[in-house]
N, C-alpha and C positions, 0 to 999 in steps of 0.2 A: 561305748558304756560300761564294760566290765573293767576297763583302767579310770573312769571317773573316779576321783578320791569321794570318801566317805565325809559328804556337807552333809551337817544337821539344822535341824532348829537354832540351836547354840552359837553357832559356828557365825550364822545368819544375824544375829543379835549381838553378839560381840565385833562383828564386821562393824555394823549401825549404829555402835558405840551406844547402845543403850545401857542400861545399870543391872538388869536382869533382862533373862527371856520372858519373866511375867510381861515385861514394860511390851515387849514386842506380842505376845498373847492380848494385852490388853488394847494395843495398838490396831492389831487386825481384827479385831470385834468390834471396835470403835470406831471404824471407817476413816481411819488414819491416814497417811502417805503411804503406810505399807499394804494396807489393805485394797487400794488400789492397783498397787504393782505387784502383787500377788494376782489379780483378775488378769493381767498383763499374759500371766503364764496359761489360767484355765481359757481366754479367751482364744488363744494361738498365735499371739501375736509375738511369742520368741519361735524363730525358726530355726532350724536345725544347728543342733551344738557341736562344733567339732573340738577335737584332744590334740594339745600338741605337747609330748616330753621335754621338749628343749635337749634335752641329753641323758642317757642313761645315767650319769653320776648327780644329774641336777634335784633337787629336794622339792622343786617347784615344778609346778606343769601350768600350762595357758590352756584355758575354755574360751568359747570365742562364739558367739551366734551373732546373726542379724535380726533386729527386733520393728516391728512396723510401728510407728507413729500412730499413735491412737487418734486422735483428732481426724488425720486425715489420711488414708489408705495410700492413695495415687503417689505421698510422698515417698521417694526412696529410703528402704529402712535403714535403721542407726547401725552401725559396726559396733560390737560391744562385747569386751574380752575379760577376762578375770584372772588374777594369777593366784593358786592355791596351793596350800602343801598336800604333797603325794600320800599316799599310804603306802606302808613299809609292813613286812610278814608280824614286826610286833609292834607298831604302830598304828592305830588310825590317824590318815592325815584330815584334810576339811579344813583349816586355818585359813584364810582372807587374808592377803599379805595385800592386795591394791586392785583396784579396780577400774574401769576406763568405759565413756560411751563419747558417741561424737554428736551428741544434743550437745545443747547450752549448759545443761543442769552436768553435764557429764563429765566436766571436768574435775569437780572435787571428787566425783566417787560415788556419790550416793543417789541417784537417780533411779527413778521407776524403772527403765530399760534396764538396768543393773539387777536390781531388784528382782525382776520377772525371770529372767537370766537361773539366780541364784534358787529360785523358789521351784525352777524346772529341775534342776540337779536334784534339790532337798528331797522334791516328791519321787523321782526315780530310786535314790535314792532308800529311801523312807518302805517304796512301796516294792522291793527288790528288783527292780527293773533292770538294775546295773550287775544281777546275777545271772541274766539270761545270755549262754554264749552260743545254745545251737540256733537259735530263733534268730529270724530278721529281724535287725534295728527299725520294725516298725512305729514303735512309739517315739522314735526321736526324730520322725518326720510328721511335723505338723500339717495340718490339711492345708490345701492352696486357699490362697484369699481371695481367689474369685468365688470357688465355693462359700465361702464363709460370708463374703459380701454380695451373695446373691440374691437379689428381690424372692421374699414371702409374701403372701399374705398375711394380714394383721392378725385375721383369726388363728391361724396355724403357728404364730409366735408363745412363745412360754419364754415370758417376764420372768427374770429370776438374776440374783446378785450371790455372785460365787463368793464364797468366804471358806477360812482355811479351814473351820471346824466343824461344816457341813459338807464337805468334800468330794464325799460318799455318798451322797444322796440321791436316792433316785426321783428321775424327769417323769415316771408315771404318775408319783402324790400328785405332785403339780400339777400335773395334766388335769388330774381327777377336781382337783381343786379350783382349775379354772375355768371347768365344765359345770360346777355348781355356782359358781359367784355368777356365771351368766346365765343360770336358768333361776336364781333367786329374785323372790318378789316379796314385798313385804303387806302387798294386799292377801285379803281371802278370797276363795272360790267364786263366792255370787259377783266380787268386785271386779274378779279377771275377767269372767265371763261377760261382765256389762263393757270392758273396756274394750276384749275382742270383737265386739259385735259392730254394728253400723248404727247400731242407734245411739252412741256416748259420743259419735262424730255429728250425729244430727241437732241432739239436744243443743252440744255446744255450739251449732251454728247458730241454732233459731237464739239460744239468748246475745252471742253479739251479734247476732244482725237488730236485735231489738235496741240496744244499745249504740251501736256504730255499725250503720249499712255499709260505709264505703270503706271502712279500714281495709290497711292488707289482704288481711285472713280470708274477706269474703270475698274481695276479688279473685284472688286463689282459689278458693270454694268453690265459687261461680264460673272458673274458667274464662273470667274476664282478661282482656288484656292490657299488662299496665301502660300508663301512659306514659309516652317518651317523652324527656324534656329538650326542650327546643335547645338546641345548639346555637347559641350568641356568637357572631362572627364579631370579632374584634377591629373597629372601625380604621381606618385609613390614619398613617401618619402625618402626623404638619409637613414635614418635608413631602409626602409623596401628594397630597391635599394640593401645597404651593407648587410643583411639578404642573400639574394638572391645570391650574387655574392660572400661570404665564403663559401655558401653551394656545390656549383659547380667551385671553385680553392682554391687550397690549397696553393701554393706561394702568400708569403705576397706581394710582389712587383707586381706581375701578378694581383693580387687582388687591388690592388690599382688604377692602370691604366683602369682596368676591371671598374670598379666604377665610375671614372671619364669619361668613355667612356658612361655607363650609365645614369647619372645624363646631360649629354647633353642634350639642348632645344632649340626650333626653336621658332618663333612668337608666333604659336597656344599655343605652351604649355607655353610659358609666360603669353602672355592672360588668360589660364584656370587658371592658380594659383593665377594670381591676381584676378581674378573673385570669386575664391574658400575662399581666403583669405580678402574678399573687409571690412568685420567686424574689420580687425584687432586683437586686444586684444582679443576683445569679439567670435572671432571664434576658436575651437580649430586646425583646419589645419594650421593657421597662425602660433599657435606655432610647429606643426610636420613639417611643411615646411623650420623651420628655425632651428629646430634642425640638427647640423650637418653642416650647413654654418655658414659662417663666415659675419653678417650682419656689415651694414654701423653704427649701435651703440657699435657696439664692435671691430670694425675695429682700430682703433686707439691702444687698449692694444693690440691686436697681432701686428701691425707695429711698436712699441715699444718695445714689447718682443724678437721679431726675433733679433731686433740690440743686445740685451740684451745676446740671445741665441749664437748670432755668436760672441762674444765677448767672454761669458764663457759659456760653453755647461751644465756645472752642473745645472745649474737654472732650477728648476724646473717650470712645469706650468700648474698643476693639479689645482690650483685654476681658471684657465682661462680658462681650459678645463671643469671645472664644471657650467662656466657662460654660453659658447655654447651650453652645451647639456642640458641646465634646461631648461623645456616645462611645467614648473608647473604654470606660470603668478601668483604667487603669488605676491601683494601688498605690498611690505616688506617695506617699509620707510614711513612715516609721507608729506617727499615731492615729495617720487613718487602719492601715493594717491591723496595729492593738485594738483599736475600737472598733473594727468589723469581728476582730476574734474573740473576746467577749460578751459581743452583742448576745448570743444564747445563753449564757450563764446568766446575764442580767437581767432576761427576760424570768427565768427561772427564778431567782432570787425575788423579783419584783413579785412575780405572783403568788409567790410563801408568805410577803407580807402583807397583801391586799387581800389574801384569803381570810388571815387572822381578823379585819377589822372591819370585814363588808360581809351582808349574806348574799349567797350563790353568785360569787365573782365568778366572771370567765374571760377569757382574753382569747383574740382571734389574731390569725397573721392576716395581713392585707395587703395590695398591690399600690399602684399609681390610682391616686381619684382625682378627678378632672373635674373643677367647679361648673355647673350648669350654668350659670349667670356671665361668666366670662370662660369659655373654653380655652382661653392663655395660660389660664392658672393649673397649678396641677400641685397636688400634696403627695407622700407617701409615708403616715405615720407609723410607725413600729408596730403599736397593735392596737387593734379595737377594742374597747373592755368596758365591761357594762354589770352592773348587781341590782338589787332588789333595792337596796337602799338609794341609789343616786342614780339608778339609769344609765345611758350609753355614753361612752365618753372614749379620749382617745390616749393613748402615753406615748411618750418620746423619748427613747434610751440614749445616753451618751456614755461612753466611756473614755473617760482621757487617760493620758499616759501618766498617770501618777502612780508615786510607789507608797499613799498612804490614804488617808480617808480623802474624799472632795472637802473643800471650807474656802472662806472668803481669802483666807492666807495662801492657798494654793492653786485659786483654780478663780480668773478672773472674773468670769461668769457669774460668780455667785458674789452677793455682798451682803453685809449685816443690816438689818432693818429694823428699829428698836428692839434691837437683841437678839434677833433670829434670823436667820441663814434664809437668804431669799435669790431665785433666779433673779439679777439685776435689768429694770427697765430698758438699760440701753445694750443690752445684748444680740448678738446675733441670732442666738437660740429662744430669747422671748420674741423677737418681731417670725422666728419659723414657727411656733407653736401658736402663735395668736392668727395664722397666716395658714397654719394644717386646721384649725379649729370652725373661720370662715368657708374652707371650701370644702369641709366633710361636711359641716352643720354641726357641730359639735359645742355643746355650751361649756365645756371641761376640757384640760386635757392634763394629766399626770407626767410632771419632768423629773424622769430617774437620772440620778448622775451616780455609775457604778466602778468601783473597783476594787481588786479583790480583798481591800482593808478597810471597805466599808462603803454607806451608800448615801446619798441625799435623794428625799421626795418629796415633794411639792405637788398642789393643784394649784393648776394657773385657769384663772378664769378667763371667759371671752370679753373680748372687748371691741364691741361693734365698730366705735369710732376711730381705733385704730388701723383696724382692718378695711374699712371703707376707704382713706386715706392709701394706706399703699393698694389696695387695689386699682386705685385713680391714679398714680403714679406708674403702677407697672403696666396700666394699657396705655397710658404717653408713651414710655419706653419699648413696649410692643410695636406699637404703630407706629411708631417715629425709625427706628433702629433693628428690631426683631424680624418682625413679614417683612421690610425688605430685605434685608440679606437670605432670605426665606426664599423669597424670589428670585434672587440673582443665586441663587443655590453658592455663594462662596463668599469667604470674607476678604478676598483677595482686590487689590484693584479698586478702593471704595474709600471714600474720607467716611470715617464714622465718629462724623460730629454731628451734633443739631444742624449747622449750615445744611450738609448736605442734603436735610429731608426737605428746607423749604427749596430747593431746587426739583423736586418730585415732579413737581406738578408742570415743567415747563422741558422737562427732560424723557423722550422718551424710552420703553422700560428694555431696548437694544443696548442703549447706550448707559445706563446705570452703572457700568462696570467703569466709566472712562474717569479718570483721578479730574474732575473738573473744579472741585470745590476746595477754597484754601480757607485755612485757619483766620478767623478775626485779627487783622491786626490796628485795632482802633487806637485813639489816644487815651483812652481810657484804658483800656486794657493795659498796652505798654508803661502806661504813668503806674497803674496797679503794682504790675511787674519789678519794677526800677524799686519802685519803697519796699516791696516785700520779698522778704528772701523766697528760694527757690520751691517748690511743694512740689514733694516725691509723692505717686500714687504708688501703692501695695501690688505686688502682682499676683495675689488671691483673691484678696477682697476688693481692691479695684478703690480703697477708701485710701485718704491722705496719711502718710506718714511724716508726723511734726519732729524737726531736729533737736526741740526742749521740749517734749510732751509733759502735761502735768500729772498724768497716771499712768502707771506701770503697764494699764493695759494699752498702751501708745507707742512703748517700745519699740525700734524699726532697728534694722538692716539691713545692709546692701550685699549682694550676689558680687563678689571681685572678679567671676568671668564676664556676665552682661550687664552688669553695674546697675539690676533693677531691686528698687527694694520694697521689703516685706514687713508686715508686723511681724515681731517675734512671737504673738500668739497664734498667727496664721499657720505657721510653720512648724508649730508643734514645740520651742525651743523658749528657757528660762534664760536667766543672765550667770544663772551656776551652770550653765551645760558646759561641754567643751569648748564654747565660743572665745572663753575669757583665757582659756590656754593658749589657743592657737591666734585668735586672732584675727582670724580669715572666716569666711563662712563660704560654700556656695552652693545656690538653691538645686531643687532637686534636676530641674530643667536642664542644669549644663554639668550635672557629675559626670 
């Protein structure tokens, strides 16, 4: 220590590139970065400082030390060094030429760890510790970190914040102030005596008992046990129920009816499923309960496909069944990943906007809701909302992959109606929110479209006629196609057309997997196919991909690998994307 250079406050201020030492004083007093760095030294984070003279002729020496991390003491300490000018018989050194630390900010040479080392040297020089030659250098060896981090009762701790100008203060004064603070009370002596006596508790309990005898305080005061909440068991998934039904019944038609009966739910079962699936996509139970049910996100595909099947029973529904039975939860497209990532931000923005216009507005995350009357229908709204002015409702949030505010010009699900931007009644999202309201039992749903550049918010009212039509088509599809697959347990080895359902009545359940069904080859069908161009079906939504669409919403493209057609909107692409540059596109299943 006696060879340490004379490093003073002015040298530190000069190295930190402050205009004057007074600026460093100001920063230390007003809790700037330098104030925190000083406490690195007083808290014992700076370990033993080592000195190296380099050579006898060198004008510079090195001071190095290890400095503990302030946030996590279990981390390895940082290595800190500083190049400082030596003292000479005729000249006091102390000028700091350079410094370095292994922390992230240490490359610049002005992190808190470096400043802590400099303040430690400055304190030793200022207090005369460097002049001691006969005593052991105990001051240069800080306490062990284990003793610093040793757990201490809270009542024995002295809370203080070391400051540069109060470094010589006595802890006994702080301790006495702490004792006085704990004993202080604004009450008078009679009031204190009344509070300390049992009479105050008795008076309080009697007053509360007259107001609400069943409150929690009275139950605790009387020593009554709190009634434990009934733990609701989540009902079995549709697939488990189907496995149980198919082992006990051989007749396919009876099995369908038995499965529908087994899937019936009451209020308690609906609540149990909702609680168990509150995390939605992050919950495995959410995927399991959805499998085998027609959800609001897929009901538009089912609704339109049933209309097509009633006209042409030979149409295949295998791709739609795959979507309804897929429980992998894999994020397949960039647009989906983008939407899931932005949803938490959208919820915050939506809540702030609604609280400005509604009284006592509240939002609540929810899980999967199963329809009480039609248990094969389910919906997962993004939020349950309520306010004093409008009552209870739902909120559905969409976060499209856009670089500007959503509008009919850049998002096909919106359109201009009487000069106002509205959700298109032909959009899949319109059918989604309508089915959500019908399943949950709400009268309105806020449709919120969010991008970092802006948002669109509108309130959609419930259409009972449309929901009844969707529910009827959904039941038609579930009975004829989805339920038989659940009972079979596999999508393979089965003809997924309406003709296959006609054969169920005279085919045993064990032989359902046989490929006995052949698509219709009637003259009417052949004649129609010869006159009309071939129609391709979208691999995502299952709807027709037209060769010459009348609307941009119907624009399609074909994968060059599997030759499956897709709507551009279904895969999150636009004509201005890289599609035009390459002329080729590969779907996610073939990448």
